Backbone of each chain as ProteinMPNN parsed JSONL, in Angstrom:
{"seq_chain_A": "MELRYNAQGLIPAVIQDDETDAVLMLGYMNDDTLRRTREIGQVVFWSRSRQEVWHKGATSGDYLAVRSISVDCEGNSLLVRVRMLGKAVCHTGARTCYFTDIDQVAG", "coords_chain_A": {"N_chain_A": [[-25.101, -12.452, 20.464], [-21.725, -12.519, 21.598], [-18.468, -11.024, 21.764], [-15.587, -13.054, 21.611], [-12.867, -13.026, 23.261], [-9.434, -14.091, 23.26], [-7.257, -16.121, 25.409], [-5.39, -14.288, 26.126], [-6.819, -12.022, 26.145], [-7.308, -10.927, 23.685], [-8.459, -10.257, 20.304], [-8.363, -11.346, 16.972], [-8.014, -9.183, 14.141], [-8.864, -8.815, 10.915], [-7.666, -6.803, 8.376], [-9.03, -5.056, 5.774], [-8.844, -3.475, 2.628], [-11.11, -1.043, 1.768], [-11.49, 0.033, -0.689], [-10.102, -1.463, -2.678], [-10.471, -4.044, -1.915], [-8.348, -5.567, -1.145], [-6.636, -7.658, 1.155], [-4.94, -6.409, 3.847], [-3.504, -6.627, 6.274], [-3.106, -8.501, 9.365], [-4.141, -7.846, 12.559], [-4.276, -7.359, 16.155], [-6.725, -6.768, 18.652], [-7.684, -5.548, 21.882], [-10.316, -5.268, 24.371], [-10.244, -2.61, 25.076], [-8.742, -1.276, 22.999], [-10.337, -1.873, 20.85], [-12.62, -0.443, 21.545], [-11.556, 2.143, 21.465], [-10.913, 2.252, 18.762], [-13.462, 2.255, 17.622], [-14.444, 4.6, 18.701], [-12.782, 6.681, 17.699], [-12.758, 6.177, 15.036], [-10.62, 5.21, 13.66], [-8.089, 2.731, 13.08], [-6.98, 1.053, 15.913], [-4.692, -0.928, 17.371], [-3.691, -3.587, 19.666], [-0.42, -3.991, 20.407], [1.283, -6.924, 20.276], [3.976, -7.552, 20.386], [5.201, -5.301, 21.473], [3.62, -4.903, 23.616], [1.735, -2.805, 24.041], [-0.563, -0.066, 23.456], [-1.364, 0.525, 20.099], [-1.73, 2.806, 17.914], [-2.457, 2.699, 14.77], [-0.476, 4.095, 12.316], [0.317, 6.282, 13.741], [3.006, 6.887, 13.979], [3.889, 6.756, 11.346], [2.064, 8.147, 9.825], [0.344, 6.836, 8.236], [-2.534, 6.358, 8.696], [-5.473, 4.371, 9.326], [-8.66, 4.632, 8.27], [-11.751, 3.711, 9.561], [-14.223, 1.909, 7.886], [-16.161, -0.074, 8.181], [-17.011, -2.553, 10.623], [-17.09, -5.937, 11.048], [-18.212, -8.975, 12.607], [-17.27, -12.355, 13.045], [-19.203, -15.426, 12.675], [-19.001, -16.759, 15.072], [-18.032, -14.991, 16.863], [-15.314, -14.79, 17.134], [-13.419, -13.383, 15.689], [-12.579, -10.329, 13.918], [-13.565, -8.388, 11.073], [-12.295, -5.715, 9.555], [-13.028, -3.106, 7.553], [-11.328, -0.695, 5.713], [-10.31, 2.672, 4.882], [-7.369, 3.68, 3.431], [-5.328, 6.15, 4.708], [-2.814, 6.787, 4.153], [-0.125, 5.568, 2.101], [0.884, 3.101, 2.58], [0.656, 0.046, 4.409], [2.262, -1.832, 5.479], [5.291, -2.211, 7.411], [7.461, -2.331, 5.807], [7.022, -0.601, 3.821], [5.453, -1.454, 1.837], [2.217, -1.733, 0.281], [0.462, -3.686, 1.211], [0.794, -6.207, 3.776], [0.974, -8.76, 2.833], [2.886, -9.935, 0.736], [4.536, -11.957, 0.129], [5.02, -15.029, -1.345], [4.155, -18.312, -0.297], [5.883, -20.234, -1.211], [8.332, -19.074, -1.104], [9.14, -19.253, 1.444], [10.899, -20.613, 4.182], [10.762, -24.024, 4.977]], "CA_chain_A": [[-23.708, -12.906, 20.349], [-20.707, -11.717, 22.258], [-17.102, -11.229, 21.285], [-14.85, -14.04, 22.394], [-11.435, -12.727, 23.295], [-8.646, -15.282, 23.606], [-6.751, -16.18, 26.781], [-4.614, -13.057, 26.358], [-7.736, -10.885, 26.07], [-7.184, -10.341, 22.342], [-9.24, -10.81, 19.206], [-7.702, -10.983, 15.718], [-8.748, -8.274, 13.269], [-8.423, -8.809, 9.519], [-7.811, -5.451, 7.837], [-9.275, -5.138, 4.328], [-8.973, -2.183, 1.945], [-12.498, -0.888, 1.317], [-11.515, 0.448, -2.106], [-9.59, -2.494, -3.581], [-10.77, -5.338, -1.311], [-7.131, -6.284, -0.773], [-6.364, -7.881, 2.574], [-3.737, -5.614, 4.103], [-2.742, -7.161, 7.405], [-3.875, -9.055, 10.482], [-3.697, -7.297, 13.832], [-5.018, -7.823, 17.322], [-7.3, -5.735, 19.511], [-8.338, -5.949, 23.13], [-11.581, -4.534, 24.47], [-9.935, -1.184, 25.142], [-8.357, -0.712, 21.696], [-11.52, -1.948, 19.981], [-13.473, 0.698, 21.892], [-10.92, 3.35, 20.925], [-11.073, 2.175, 17.3], [-14.829, 2.665, 17.274], [-14.632, 5.997, 19.112], [-12.088, 7.657, 16.848], [-12.945, 5.841, 13.626], [-9.342, 4.794, 13.069], [-7.68, 1.44, 13.642], [-6.074, 1.019, 17.06], [-4.396, -2.311, 17.755], [-2.812, -3.887, 20.781], [0.812, -4.586, 19.898], [1.701, -8.07, 21.082], [5.431, -7.536, 20.572], [5.581, -4.203, 22.362], [2.693, -4.902, 24.757], [1.217, -1.454, 24.256], [-1.544, 0.426, 22.498], [-0.722, 0.809, 18.818], [-2.6, 3.566, 17.011], [-1.831, 2.453, 13.465], [-0.233, 5.323, 11.563], [0.716, 7.38, 14.628], [4.388, 7.284, 13.679], [4.113, 6.825, 9.89], [1.045, 8.951, 9.148], [-0.518, 5.954, 7.436], [-3.702, 5.971, 9.488], [-6.502, 3.576, 8.659], [-10.001, 5.086, 8.637], [-12.663, 2.562, 9.608], [-15.468, 1.973, 7.112], [-17.113, -0.986, 8.817], [-16.441, -3.647, 11.421], [-17.974, -7.099, 11.137], [-17.795, -10.02, 13.539], [-17.601, -13.647, 12.442], [-20.395, -16.11, 13.189], [-18.768, -17.266, 16.428], [-17.506, -13.927, 17.711], [-13.901, -15.082, 17.374], [-12.527, -12.512, 14.926], [-13.181, -9.133, 13.329], [-13.185, -7.947, 9.73], [-12.34, -4.25, 9.57], [-12.813, -2.53, 6.221], [-10.71, 0.605, 5.982], [-9.749, 3.518, 3.833], [-5.995, 4.006, 3.779], [-5.056, 7.584, 4.655], [-1.461, 6.876, 3.606], [0.082, 4.693, 0.953], [1.414, 1.806, 2.99], [0.256, -0.534, 5.683], [3.386, -2.634, 5.969], [6.462, -1.465, 7.878], [8.451, -2.343, 4.73], [6.639, 0.398, 2.839], [4.523, -2.07, 0.886], [0.825, -1.392, 0.523], [-0.078, -4.768, 2.035], [1.813, -7.066, 4.399], [0.981, -10.085, 2.198], [3.545, -9.863, -0.565], [5.47, -13.084, 0.036], [4.4, -16.313, -1.623], [4.628, -19.317, 0.66], [6.999, -20.983, -1.795], [9.572, -18.379, -0.773], [9.338, -19.341, 2.892], [11.583, -21.821, 4.637], [10.013, -25.185, 5.406]], "C_chain_A": [[-22.776, -11.961, 21.088], [-19.348, -11.987, 21.617], [-16.396, -12.214, 22.211], [-13.362, -13.738, 22.269], [-10.678, -13.992, 23.697], [-8.085, -15.158, 25.031], [-5.924, -14.954, 27.14], [-5.504, -11.813, 26.276], [-7.742, -10.212, 24.706], [-8.128, -11.012, 21.356], [-8.539, -10.389, 17.912], [-8.614, -10.141, 14.829], [-8.108, -8.29, 11.876], [-8.692, -7.413, 8.965], [-7.892, -5.535, 6.311], [-9.479, -3.741, 3.76], [-10.379, -2.068, 1.362], [-12.58, -0.487, -0.157], [-11.133, -0.696, -3.043], [-9.958, -3.903, -3.138], [-9.518, -6.153, -0.995], [-7.083, -6.483, 0.741], [-4.999, -7.283, 2.871], [-2.868, -6.19, 5.21], [-3.694, -7.827, 8.393], [-3.288, -8.464, 11.754], [-4.552, -7.835, 14.963], [-5.533, -6.625, 18.116], [-7.71, -6.369, 20.835], [-9.599, -5.099, 23.274], [-11.346, -3.024, 24.494], [-9.61, -0.614, 23.761], [-9.49, -0.868, 20.68], [-12.446, -0.771, 20.269], [-12.869, 2.0, 21.332], [-11.076, 3.406, 19.412], [-12.447, 2.697, 16.894], [-15.055, 4.134, 17.614], [-14.017, 6.974, 18.121], [-12.226, 7.348, 15.359], [-11.652, 5.553, 12.897], [-8.871, 3.534, 13.796], [-6.67, 1.636, 14.77], [-5.91, -0.446, 17.478], [-3.81, -2.36, 19.153], [-1.583, -4.568, 20.19], [1.247, -5.715, 20.816], [3.205, -8.035, 21.345], [5.859, -6.453, 21.559], [4.716, -4.14, 23.616], [2.237, -3.481, 25.085], [0.194, -1.11, 23.188], [-0.805, 0.887, 21.246], [-1.746, 1.477, 17.89], [-1.936, 3.525, 15.646], [-1.702, 3.774, 12.695], [0.294, 6.459, 12.423], [2.151, 7.818, 14.367], [4.601, 7.516, 12.18], [3.184, 7.802, 9.185], [0.073, 8.112, 8.329], [-1.694, 5.424, 8.26], [-4.676, 5.167, 8.635], [-7.87, 4.023, 9.16], [-10.981, 3.924, 8.513], [-13.916, 2.834, 8.785], [-16.548, 1.088, 7.729], [-16.345, -2.013, 9.631], [-17.478, -4.759, 11.495], [-17.35, -8.131, 12.063], [-18.13, -11.364, 12.906], [-18.706, -14.345, 13.237], [-20.229, -16.626, 14.613], [-18.184, -16.219, 17.361], [-16.024, -14.038, 17.983], [-12.924, -14.16, 16.659], [-13.32, -11.363, 14.335], [-12.697, -8.973, 11.896], [-13.393, -6.437, 9.684], [-12.045, -3.744, 8.169], [-12.397, -1.08, 6.411], [-10.449, 1.384, 4.689], [-8.354, 3.912, 4.289], [-5.783, 5.51, 3.641], [-3.622, 7.846, 4.203], [-1.346, 5.917, 2.44], [0.463, 3.273, 1.348], [0.738, 1.331, 4.265], [1.467, -1.221, 6.31], [4.562, -1.755, 6.39], [7.569, -1.446, 6.827], [8.178, -1.254, 3.698], [5.703, -0.152, 1.775], [3.082, -1.713, 1.274], [0.163, -2.416, 1.448], [1.064, -5.559, 2.657], [1.941, -8.421, 3.699], [1.585, -10.011, 0.798], [4.535, -10.999, -0.774], [4.713, -14.373, -0.223], [4.985, -17.366, -0.69], [5.774, -20.149, 0.1], [8.349, -20.343, -1.494], [9.959, -18.545, 0.696], [9.989, -20.664, 3.258], [10.599, -22.773, 5.292], [9.033, -25.06, 6.505]], "O_chain_A": [[-23.023, -10.759, 21.18], [-19.12, -13.035, 21.013], [-16.587, -12.202, 23.427], [-12.699, -14.136, 21.311], [-11.218, -14.854, 24.391], [-8.4, -14.214, 25.756], [-5.774, -14.619, 28.315], [-5.009, -10.687, 26.33], [-8.138, -9.053, 24.587], [-8.539, -12.158, 21.534], [-8.161, -9.227, 17.759], [-9.824, -10.359, 14.773], [-6.977, -7.843, 11.687], [-9.806, -6.901, 9.069], [-6.971, -6.011, 5.646], [-10.197, -2.924, 4.337], [-10.79, -2.902, 0.555], [-13.622, -0.649, -0.792], [-11.763, -0.882, -4.084], [-9.78, -4.857, -3.896], [-9.625, -7.318, -0.613], [-7.444, -5.591, 1.508], [-4.013, -7.619, 2.214], [-1.644, -6.234, 5.093], [-4.915, -7.729, 8.273], [-2.086, -8.566, 11.999], [-5.438, -8.663, 14.752], [-4.857, -5.603, 18.231], [-8.036, -7.554, 20.904], [-9.911, -4.298, 22.393], [-12.163, -2.256, 23.986], [-10.149, 0.428, 23.388], [-9.59, -0.073, 19.745], [-12.994, -0.169, 19.346], [-13.585, 2.846, 20.797], [-11.337, 4.466, 18.844], [-12.578, 3.475, 15.949], [-15.774, 4.835, 16.902], [-14.639, 7.967, 17.746], [-11.853, 8.165, 14.517], [-11.584, 5.638, 11.671], [-9.204, 3.303, 14.959], [-5.646, 2.297, 14.601], [-6.869, -1.104, 17.882], [-3.477, -1.335, 19.748], [-1.699, -5.609, 19.543], [1.543, -5.494, 21.99], [3.656, -8.445, 22.415], [6.758, -6.657, 22.374], [5.031, -3.418, 24.562], [2.334, -3.018, 26.221], [0.099, -1.773, 22.155], [0.232, 1.547, 21.321], [-2.51, 0.814, 17.188], [-0.962, 4.237, 15.4], [-2.689, 4.47, 12.459], [0.681, 7.501, 11.893], [2.476, 8.996, 14.519], [5.396, 8.37, 11.789], [3.474, 8.241, 8.072], [-0.907, 8.631, 7.794], [-1.829, 4.222, 8.487], [-4.699, 5.268, 7.408], [-8.206, 3.821, 10.326], [-11.03, 3.243, 7.489], [-14.582, 3.854, 8.961], [-17.716, 1.473, 7.785], [-15.179, -2.302, 9.358], [-18.603, -4.546, 11.947], [-16.137, -8.16, 12.273], [-19.185, -11.497, 12.284], [-19.087, -13.906, 14.323], [-21.22, -16.9, 15.29], [-17.874, -16.515, 18.515], [-15.52, -13.456, 18.944], [-11.735, -14.147, 16.978], [-14.548, -11.4, 14.257], [-11.583, -9.364, 11.548], [-14.52, -5.948, 9.764], [-10.942, -3.931, 7.654], [-13.021, -0.332, 7.163], [-10.38, 0.832, 3.59], [-8.173, 4.417, 5.398], [-6.03, 6.079, 2.578], [-3.256, 8.983, 3.906], [-2.35, 5.503, 1.861], [0.371, 2.351, 0.537], [0.305, 2.134, 5.091], [1.658, -1.185, 7.525], [4.802, -0.697, 5.807], [8.507, -0.655, 6.925], [8.996, -1.01, 2.81], [5.217, 0.587, 0.919], [2.782, -1.433, 2.435], [-0.596, -2.058, 2.349], [2.174, -5.577, 2.125], [2.901, -9.153, 3.938], [0.864, -10.024, -0.2], [5.288, -11.0, -1.748], [3.865, -14.772, 0.575], [6.164, -17.315, -0.341], [6.557, -20.713, 0.865], [9.389, -20.992, -1.614], [10.99, -18.033, 1.133], [9.656, -21.709, 2.698], [9.725, -22.369, 6.059], [8.392, -26.043, 6.875]]}, "seq_chain_B": "MELRYNAQGLIPAVIQDDETDAVLMLGYMNDDTLRRTREIGQVVFWSRSRQEVWHKGATSGDYLAVRSISVDCEGNSLLVRVRMLGKAVCHTGARTCYFTDIDQVAG", "coords_chain_B": {"N_chain_B": [[12.923, -15.804, 5.456], [10.851, -17.212, 7.995], [8.001, -19.171, 8.963], [6.078, -18.206, 11.753], [4.823, -19.864, 14.158], [2.298, -19.828, 16.739], [2.195, -20.11, 20.395], [0.7, -22.353, 20.699], [1.341, -23.746, 18.522], [0.132, -22.939, 16.206], [-0.974, -21.083, 13.281], [-2.672, -18.226, 12.166], [-5.01, -18.176, 9.455], [-6.204, -16.259, 6.965], [-9.015, -16.451, 4.983], [-9.777, -15.849, 1.71], [-12.034, -15.133, -0.898], [-11.251, -15.916, -4.143], [-12.564, -15.113, -6.382], [-14.442, -13.074, -5.774], [-13.15, -11.51, -3.95], [-14.064, -11.325, -1.396], [-13.69, -11.561, 2.124], [-13.809, -14.56, 3.764], [-13.563, -16.219, 6.052], [-11.728, -16.811, 9.132], [-9.273, -19.054, 9.915], [-7.272, -21.627, 11.514], [-4.067, -23.072, 11.15], [-1.757, -25.781, 11.646], [1.665, -26.957, 11.391], [1.391, -29.405, 10.179], [-1.246, -29.458, 9.025], [-1.036, -27.321, 7.313], [0.862, -28.306, 5.551], [-0.609, -30.437, 4.484], [-2.657, -28.982, 3.279], [-1.252, -27.721, 1.227], [-0.387, -29.931, -0.171], [-2.75, -31.253, -1.101], [-4.136, -29.196, -2.222], [-6.404, -28.091, -1.197], [-8.188, -26.438, 1.428], [-7.114, -27.184, 4.65], [-7.697, -27.116, 7.966], [-6.615, -26.764, 11.449], [-8.74, -27.653, 13.916], [-9.514, -25.741, 16.606], [-11.478, -25.946, 18.573], [-12.348, -28.596, 18.456], [-9.985, -29.863, 18.513], [-8.717, -31.27, 16.389], [-7.808, -32.457, 13.091], [-9.16, -30.628, 10.421], [-10.593, -30.919, 7.599], [-11.729, -28.71, 5.526], [-15.01, -28.701, 4.412], [-15.337, -31.402, 4.288], [-17.5, -32.621, 5.534], [-19.641, -31.091, 4.654], [-19.334, -30.771, 1.959], [-18.545, -28.414, 0.933], [-15.894, -27.687, -0.123], [-12.748, -25.931, -0.2], [-10.839, -24.752, -2.708], [-7.449, -24.178, -3.154], [-5.996, -21.24, -4.34], [-3.848, -19.495, -4.02], [-1.253, -18.962, -1.621], [-0.194, -16.663, 0.682], [2.239, -15.105, 2.797], [2.486, -13.045, 5.661], [4.517, -10.082, 6.283], [5.981, -10.598, 8.552], [5.817, -13.258, 8.977], [3.761, -14.184, 10.516], [1.122, -14.773, 9.906], [-1.222, -16.153, 7.502], [-2.447, -15.635, 4.175], [-4.916, -16.973, 2.374], [-6.024, -17.519, -0.739], [-8.937, -18.586, -2.312], [-10.983, -20.829, -4.289], [-14.357, -21.335, -4.063], [-15.806, -24.45, -3.757], [-18.281, -25.136, -3.054], [-21.306, -23.553, -1.936], [-21.307, -22.224, 0.419], [-19.416, -21.006, 3.197], [-19.686, -20.63, 5.86], [-20.963, -22.215, 8.85], [-23.558, -21.622, 9.25], [-24.697, -21.583, 6.834], [-24.356, -19.36, 5.392], [-22.585, -17.459, 2.909], [-20.217, -16.176, 3.648], [-18.483, -15.94, 6.811], [-18.598, -13.49, 7.969], [-21.043, -11.719, 8.613], [-22.24, -10.206, 10.46], [-22.764, -7.086, 11.812], [-20.742, -5.057, 13.961], [-22.201, -3.445, 15.623], [-24.345, -4.934, 16.328], [-23.549, -6.552, 18.279], [-23.129, -7.638, 21.621], [-21.777, -5.546, 24.103]], "CA_chain_B": [[11.829, -15.691, 6.435], [10.228, -18.459, 8.419], [6.691, -19.038, 9.599], [6.149, -18.126, 13.205], [3.632, -20.428, 14.793], [2.119, -19.324, 18.105], [2.571, -21.03, 21.48], [-0.059, -23.593, 20.497], [1.786, -24.352, 17.267], [-0.845, -22.576, 15.162], [-0.84, -19.818, 12.577], [-3.985, -17.864, 11.618], [-5.107, -18.15, 7.995], [-7.336, -15.494, 6.438], [-9.498, -17.1, 3.765], [-10.372, -14.834, 0.835], [-12.601, -15.645, -2.149], [-10.425, -15.44, -5.255], [-13.424, -14.542, -7.427], [-15.128, -11.848, -5.334], [-12.28, -10.855, -2.977], [-14.673, -11.296, -0.062], [-13.064, -12.338, 3.194], [-14.811, -15.58, 4.082], [-13.41, -16.693, 7.425], [-10.376, -16.912, 9.666], [-9.06, -20.361, 10.525], [-5.918, -21.84, 12.032], [-3.354, -24.25, 10.663], [-0.456, -26.107, 12.221], [2.568, -27.286, 10.283], [0.874, -30.588, 9.5], [-2.403, -29.16, 8.166], [-0.558, -26.457, 6.223], [1.482, -29.194, 4.557], [-1.695, -31.148, 3.79], [-3.322, -27.984, 2.428], [-0.444, -27.515, 0.02], [-0.323, -31.194, -0.918], [-4.008, -31.607, -1.783], [-4.689, -28.023, -2.893], [-7.657, -27.701, -0.555], [-7.917, -25.915, 2.762], [-7.201, -28.077, 5.807], [-7.411, -26.385, 9.205], [-6.636, -27.444, 12.732], [-9.877, -27.165, 14.69], [-9.146, -25.48, 17.999], [-12.541, -26.391, 19.478], [-12.403, -30.054, 18.479], [-8.603, -30.365, 18.621], [-8.489, -32.304, 15.386], [-7.666, -32.017, 11.705], [-10.458, -30.204, 9.895], [-10.57, -30.721, 6.146], [-12.909, -27.867, 5.307], [-15.906, -29.219, 3.383], [-15.404, -32.867, 4.311], [-18.861, -33.039, 5.893], [-20.638, -30.281, 3.927], [-19.074, -30.727, 0.512], [-18.114, -27.067, 0.56], [-14.429, -27.628, -0.116], [-12.111, -24.689, -0.643], [-9.668, -25.023, -3.541], [-6.442, -23.142, -2.922], [-5.454, -20.534, -5.505], [-2.522, -18.995, -3.637], [-1.022, -18.763, -0.186], [0.809, -15.646, 0.965], [2.665, -14.984, 4.187], [2.703, -11.63, 5.947], [5.909, -9.626, 6.333], [6.664, -11.11, 9.736], [5.631, -14.707, 9.068], [2.824, -14.429, 11.616], [-0.225, -15.149, 9.448], [-1.333, -16.554, 6.102], [-3.604, -15.211, 3.38], [-5.194, -18.066, 1.45], [-7.064, -17.18, -1.716], [-9.589, -19.862, -2.624], [-12.203, -20.926, -5.071], [-15.34, -22.103, -3.308], [-16.388, -25.549, -4.538], [-19.685, -25.168, -2.651], [-21.922, -22.225, -1.912], [-21.212, -21.618, 1.746], [-18.261, -21.277, 4.037], [-20.133, -20.583, 7.256], [-21.81, -23.325, 9.299], [-24.952, -21.157, 9.214], [-25.155, -21.642, 5.447], [-24.001, -18.094, 4.74], [-21.404, -17.55, 2.046], [-19.085, -15.75, 4.47], [-18.766, -15.915, 8.254], [-18.66, -12.091, 8.448], [-22.314, -11.119, 8.206], [-22.784, -9.513, 11.629], [-22.131, -5.803, 12.12], [-20.367, -5.019, 15.372], [-23.258, -2.761, 16.385], [-25.326, -5.939, 16.767], [-22.877, -7.432, 19.236], [-23.144, -7.161, 23.008], [-20.633, -4.787, 24.606]], "C_chain_B": [[11.286, -17.079, 6.768], [8.852, -18.17, 8.99], [6.873, -19.042, 11.106], [4.83, -18.614, 13.792], [3.528, -19.897, 16.225], [2.439, -20.422, 19.132], [1.842, -22.367, 21.373], [0.342, -24.28, 19.188], [0.894, -24.023, 16.087], [-0.491, -21.248, 14.51], [-2.215, -19.481, 11.998], [-3.928, -17.745, 10.096], [-6.383, -17.417, 7.596], [-7.744, -16.135, 5.116], [-10.272, -16.073, 2.931], [-10.821, -15.49, -0.474], [-11.824, -15.057, -3.329], [-11.272, -14.811, -6.365], [-13.986, -13.186, -7.025], [-14.265, -10.994, -4.42], [-12.911, -10.718, -1.591], [-13.831, -12.087, 0.922], [-14.126, -13.283, 3.742], [-14.754, -16.034, 5.533], [-11.956, -16.588, 7.841], [-10.261, -18.28, 10.332], [-7.619, -20.468, 11.0], [-5.336, -23.116, 11.431], [-2.151, -24.513, 11.558], [0.456, -26.561, 11.078], [2.062, -28.481, 9.486], [-0.278, -30.237, 8.559], [-2.032, -28.159, 7.07], [0.091, -27.315, 5.136], [0.415, -29.95, 3.772], [-2.428, -30.227, 2.827], [-2.57, -27.82, 1.116], [-0.403, -28.783, -0.831], [-1.586, -31.446, -1.724], [-4.642, -30.408, -2.473], [-6.073, -27.645, -2.404], [-7.345, -27.308, 0.885], [-8.14, -26.975, 3.832], [-6.772, -27.282, 7.037], [-7.081, -27.351, 10.332], [-7.788, -26.836, 13.518], [-9.472, -26.987, 16.151], [-10.203, -26.003, 18.961], [-12.575, -27.915, 19.578], [-11.031, -30.679, 18.645], [-8.374, -31.524, 17.665], [-8.321, -31.679, 14.015], [-9.056, -31.744, 11.144], [-10.293, -29.899, 8.404], [-11.863, -29.995, 5.786], [-13.738, -28.412, 4.146], [-16.097, -30.719, 3.432], [-16.802, -33.361, 4.693], [-19.914, -32.325, 5.049], [-20.498, -30.361, 2.41], [-18.565, -29.382, 0.036], [-16.593, -26.922, 0.677], [-13.94, -26.281, -0.619], [-10.836, -25.035, -1.408], [-8.692, -23.862, -3.435], [-5.951, -22.551, -4.249], [-4.049, -20.002, -5.238], [-2.454, -18.897, -2.123], [0.102, -17.748, -0.032], [1.067, -15.581, 2.455], [2.887, -13.508, 4.48], [4.189, -11.353, 6.201], [6.684, -10.147, 7.526], [6.497, -12.618, 9.923], [4.629, -15.123, 10.127], [1.443, -14.895, 11.187], [-0.169, -15.469, 7.959], [-2.554, -15.89, 5.471], [-3.792, -16.265, 2.297], [-6.33, -17.644, 0.53], [-7.614, -18.485, -2.281], [-10.685, -19.7, -3.664], [-13.143, -21.827, -4.289], [-15.92, -23.197, -4.213], [-17.849, -25.778, -4.143], [-20.216, -23.754, -2.638], [-21.686, -21.486, -0.603], [-19.848, -21.902, 2.358], [-18.718, -21.433, 5.485], [-21.038, -21.765, 7.597], [-23.283, -22.929, 9.326], [-25.544, -21.277, 7.807], [-24.868, -20.357, 4.688], [-22.72, -18.281, 3.928], [-20.134, -17.217, 2.815], [-19.481, -15.803, 5.943], [-18.957, -14.485, 8.779], [-19.934, -11.413, 7.957], [-22.959, -10.351, 9.353], [-22.042, -8.202, 11.854], [-21.841, -5.72, 13.607], [-21.413, -4.299, 16.218], [-24.31, -3.745, 16.908], [-24.782, -6.816, 17.887], [-22.898, -6.805, 20.633], [-21.77, -6.662, 23.402], [-19.36, -5.529, 24.72]], "O_chain_B": [[11.27, -17.983, 5.932], [8.576, -17.06, 9.445], [7.698, -19.771, 11.657], [3.859, -17.864, 13.901], [4.536, -19.558, 16.846], [2.892, -21.511, 18.778], [2.307, -23.383, 21.889], [-0.258, -25.282, 18.801], [0.893, -24.736, 15.084], [0.191, -20.406, 15.095], [-2.862, -20.344, 11.404], [-2.94, -17.28, 9.527], [-7.492, -17.886, 7.852], [-6.909, -16.335, 4.234], [-11.272, -15.51, 3.376], [-10.096, -16.285, -1.072], [-11.755, -13.838, -3.487], [-10.753, -14.061, -7.193], [-14.01, -12.255, -7.83], [-14.623, -9.85, -4.14], [-12.347, -10.065, -0.713], [-13.32, -13.158, 0.593], [-15.21, -12.852, 4.135], [-15.792, -16.213, 6.169], [-11.073, -16.315, 7.028], [-11.057, -18.622, 11.206], [-6.846, -19.515, 10.9], [-6.041, -24.106, 11.235], [-1.593, -23.591, 12.154], [0.045, -26.546, 9.918], [2.27, -28.566, 8.276], [-0.285, -30.677, 7.409], [-2.654, -28.152, 6.008], [-0.109, -27.075, 3.945], [0.513, -30.092, 2.553], [-2.779, -30.618, 1.714], [-3.166, -27.784, 0.039], [-0.385, -28.715, -2.06], [-1.512, -31.812, -2.897], [-5.594, -30.576, -3.236], [-6.826, -26.965, -3.101], [-6.376, -27.779, 1.48], [-9.207, -27.583, 3.914], [-5.63, -26.833, 7.134], [-7.235, -28.566, 10.208], [-7.806, -25.629, 13.758], [-9.132, -27.95, 16.839], [-9.867, -26.457, 20.054], [-12.803, -28.465, 20.656], [-10.915, -31.88, 18.888], [-7.912, -32.598, 18.05], [-8.653, -30.512, 13.807], [-9.996, -32.511, 11.357], [-9.913, -28.798, 8.007], [-12.941, -30.589, 5.748], [-13.234, -28.566, 3.033], [-16.926, -31.262, 2.703], [-17.235, -34.412, 4.221], [-20.967, -32.895, 4.761], [-21.435, -30.054, 1.673], [-18.197, -29.225, -1.129], [-16.088, -26.134, 1.476], [-14.632, -25.587, -1.365], [-9.876, -25.547, -0.833], [-9.069, -22.703, -3.607], [-5.546, -23.279, -5.156], [-3.176, -20.048, -6.105], [-3.472, -18.765, -1.444], [1.205, -17.941, -0.543], [0.22, -15.953, 3.266], [3.421, -12.788, 3.637], [5.0, -12.273, 6.317], [7.914, -10.139, 7.516], [6.975, -13.185, 10.905], [4.634, -16.266, 10.585], [0.667, -15.365, 12.019], [0.778, -15.115, 7.257], [-3.553, -15.62, 6.138], [-2.946, -16.432, 1.419], [-7.46, -17.44, 0.974], [-6.859, -19.372, -2.678], [-11.227, -18.617, -3.885], [-12.78, -22.937, -3.901], [-16.451, -22.915, -5.287], [-18.569, -26.52, -4.811], [-19.642, -22.859, -3.259], [-21.846, -20.268, -0.529], [-19.216, -22.916, 2.064], [-18.198, -22.263, 6.231], [-21.782, -22.256, 6.748], [-24.159, -23.79, 9.413], [-26.746, -21.093, 7.615], [-25.108, -20.273, 3.484], [-21.892, -19.143, 4.225], [-19.109, -17.881, 2.662], [-20.662, -15.721, 6.281], [-19.423, -14.293, 9.902], [-19.907, -10.631, 7.006], [-24.096, -9.895, 9.234], [-20.829, -8.202, 12.064], [-22.598, -6.246, 14.423], [-21.492, -4.535, 17.424], [-25.072, -3.423, 17.82], [-25.47, -7.71, 18.381], [-22.708, -5.6, 20.792], [-20.747, -7.266, 23.082], [-18.35, -4.962, 25.136]]}, "name": "protein", "num_of_chains": 2, "seq": "MELRYNAQGLIPAVIQDDETDAVLMLGYMNDDTLRRTREIGQVVFWSRSRQEVWHKGATSGDYLAVRSISVDCEGNSLLVRVRMLGKAVCHTGARTCYFTDIDQVAGMELRYNAQGLIPAVIQDDETDAVLMLGYMNDDTLRRTREIGQVVFWSRSRQEVWHKGATSGDYLAVRSISVDCEGNSLLVRVRMLGKAVCHTGARTCYFTDIDQVAG"}
């Protein structure tokens, strides 16, 4: 099997807390940031909004240490289990980015 | 906050087992299949490969009953917690699609 990057050269990466099993966020990697992630053992994304390498935690200190990386059955996405080296993943300061119920979201 | 669909009108949906907290798969929804998902309380994707509505389990019987749907802090992705009405999520018959370690994947 091979990884199947999308038309932008990216693959989505689900980030899951290895201690609590909580899903923390969804990010994107390209082949370069996936290689860096594996080399340094910390999550490195490609930021789609800023169009640059995004070493998660580099500004906040909330690095994510990689415990394992799995690939789905079709090579279309990654599941990255991590240990949080800080307290938050979300830019709001929340532990996870998924704290909003869909009922609170506009149509 | 509003949902932010991508250029193809899709939003990624992380599917997590509400009983075991295992991440089962990553699928995509558009506004129509998200509405159907909420209406019937079962996961309905948009199949990118077949370009059609994909009521998960319609052929296999392995329906996914929705327990909750959360939206990330930027409205870019969904986290859908489900109860599996069958035994498998993956087309291979595996419970989860994430059973391949990245070390087994070609460069």
